[in-house]
C-alpha positions, 0 to 999 in steps of 0.5 A: 197591516197583517192578517193577524190584526185583521182577525175578528171573532164573530159570536155565533148564535146557539141555534146553529149548533143545535140545528146542525146535523153534521159538520158539513150542515154546521159549515153551511148554516154558519156561512148562511148566517155570515151573509149578515156580515158581508165584510167578513170571510170565515176562516174557521169555527172555534169555541162558538165563534167564527174566526174571520178575515175582514175582506 
């Protein structure tokens, strides 16, 4: 199976974007939040979603 088929979009809560002070802080908050989904690895953040690959 290719990685394209394994992509999953995880909707991120709005509080992450409100709380983030800068891009680096946003990244840290997203990675902290995504610990709830240990089977997913974040590849990027786009339009309020974490674009993930299933590990």
